[in-house]
N, C-alpha and C positions, 0 to 999 in steps of 0.2 A: 444356790440351789435346789431347784426346785422336783416334787419326787418319782417324775418319768423321767428326767435326764438321769439321775443317780442309779434309776432302775435299769437303763439300758444300756449306762457302765457297768452294773454288777453283771449282767446277763451277757455285756462284751469279753467281760473280764472272764466267765468263765471256759466262755467258749474257747480262746483266745486259749486259759492255762489245756484244756481239754487235748485242743487241738494240736500241743507242743507233746503233750504226752502219752495222750490217747490212753491211760489210768482204765478210764472206767469203762465206758466200749469197749476198748478191747477184754480184759478180762469176765465182762460181760455175755460180749457172745463166745469166748473162749470157756467159759463155766458151764455156759446154758449150753454149749452143742455139748458140752460130754458128756457133762448130765441125760442132755435128748439121746448119744448115742449106746452109755448105763442106760437107759431104762428098755427102746430101741432090744440091745441084746438080752433084759430080761424079761421083755414081755415076749419077741421074738415077732417085733413091730405091731403094732398098733391096732392094724387093718379089718381086725373081727371081734373086738372090744365093742361094748356097749358105746354110743356116740355119748354117753353122759363117763366114763371113765373115758375118753378121749380127750374131751374139754375139761376136765378135773388133771391127767395129764399136764395139758397143755400149762393151763395157767397154775399150775403146783410150782412145774420148773422155773417159770414169768416170778414168781413171789419168792421164790429160794435165791432167781440173781440178783434179783435187785433188793430185795434187804440185803445179801453179803457182796453186794455193790455198794450202797448208799453210804457207805461210813468211808469208805475208799473220796469220794464225789471233792471234800474238803481237807482232806488231809497234806497236804501240801501247804495247804492255807495255815492250817493250825499249828502243822510242825515248825514251819517259819518265822509266826508270828505275823502274815498277813492279816490275821482276824481283825487284829487289833487295830489296819487301819482300814477297813471296814465299816469296825463302829465306831469311830467319826466322823463321818458320811453325817449331813446334818441335814437329817430326817424320820421318817417314823418306824422305826429298828423293823417296824415289818415288811417295811417294804425291801427287806435286806429278806426279809422270809422267801416273799412274791419272787425276786431273779432268783433265789436259790434253786423254788419249786419249776419255775421255767426252764429252769436249764437242765435241772436233775431229769422234769418230763421229755425233754429235747433227747434227750442222753437216753431215756428207754426205750423211748418210739426207735431211733436208732437201733438199736441191739432187741429191741421185738424184730422187729423186717426180717432182719438176719433168722432168728428162735424161730418165729413162727411159719417160714420158707425151710429152717431145719424140720421143725415137725413134719409136717407134709411129708418132709418127702425121705426123712428116716422112717420114722414112727407109720408110714403108709395109713393113717390116718385119713378117714373119709373129709373129704373138703368143703366150707360151708354154702350153701344151695344162696341165703341172702348174703352176696358179697358187699354190699355195701353197709348193709346193717353190722357189721362182723366188722368191717373196720370202724362203724361208731362204738359198737363194742369192746374194742382194742381203747381206741382212745380213751374211753372213756374210765377204765380199766386203769389204765396209763398215768390219768389225772387224778384220777381219788387213791392207786395206792404209791402214790408217788408224791404228794400232801400229804396222808398219815406217815408216810419215809420218814421225809424233811423234818418234820416236826419234833420224829422218834428221834433225831439220830440228833438234832439241837439240847432233849434234853439226856443226852448221852454226852452232850458230846467232849465233857469237860473227865469225863470216868476212866478212868486206866485196865477195865472194860470197855469199851464202847464199840468194841468189832463184835461180840457176844450179847450184848446188851438190846441191841438192835433188832436186830433179829426175834428176841425172845419180847419184846414190848411191841413188836409188828404185829407179828401171826398172832397173837388171843382177841391184838383191839380189830383186828382185820377180817376177823373169820365170816359176819355177817354178810363182808364184801365178795371174801371169796367166792360164797355158795351162790351169791348173787351172778357175778360173773360166768361160774359154771353156770346156771343154767341159761341164761340171756346167750350162750355158746352154743348150748346146747335148743338154743330155738334158730339161732342162725342155720345152724345146720340140717335139723330136718327140722322147717315150721309145720307149726298145729297139734305139736307134741303136750302145748302147756302154753297157759296167760302169762306173756313176762311181767305186766305191769306192772307187779307186787314187787318186783327186783329190781324194774328201771324207780321204784323212787327209794331204794336203798340207795344204788349208783348214785340218785342224783342227792340222796339224804349227804351222802360219805363226800362229796365236792363241796354244796354248799358251807359243810358244818367246819369243814378245812379251810374255809374260804372265808370265814370270818372268826376265826374261832386265834389265829397268830396274831390277828391284826387287838385284839384284848389282850391275847398272855405271853407273845413273844418276844416283846422288850424285860421284860418283867422274866422270863426263860434268859436270856443272852446275857442280865446282870448274878447268877447266880452262879 
């Protein structure tokens, strides 16, 4: 059984599990929109806020929502012993990570579509001028964030405090990514405020690091 076939099977398994229960997407969208409603009530909408603040609020909501939902992605699998079957797959263990990363990224993108729409409607924030670049920033940020989050979820998987540990590990580690995504989002909403190339480098650095790091360490982490 080659790695690509196992990868497809693992992705399809996660997709079917989510389609059955909708735990990850439903909880992410519900929490994210409620968070935006609370922020909107506290700020009386964000239409008059500086673009830096509204971009920060957008990514803060996405980070919180993703972090709190990350540990629920494979909850049933670990709770009922299905994870042991995954470990028996005759492939390098990093394949399991990449499959989990892809499905998590897809679920977060679905959640983000609803949350970003709610953000601009509820908070009356200024829409992006460079829409195509805004979409690329959202895609790149989602790939980077879910890569770090999936890796952190593995580190905390066997802990009884995993629901708390994942956000505690994720937020400090992603501060540079968080800042980069805010600045890149600002550039898509108000072009010309600054040159974003250094922030693109930070974003790509996160994606590249967590593309190769699991290949080196994931098998060891799964044995702990």
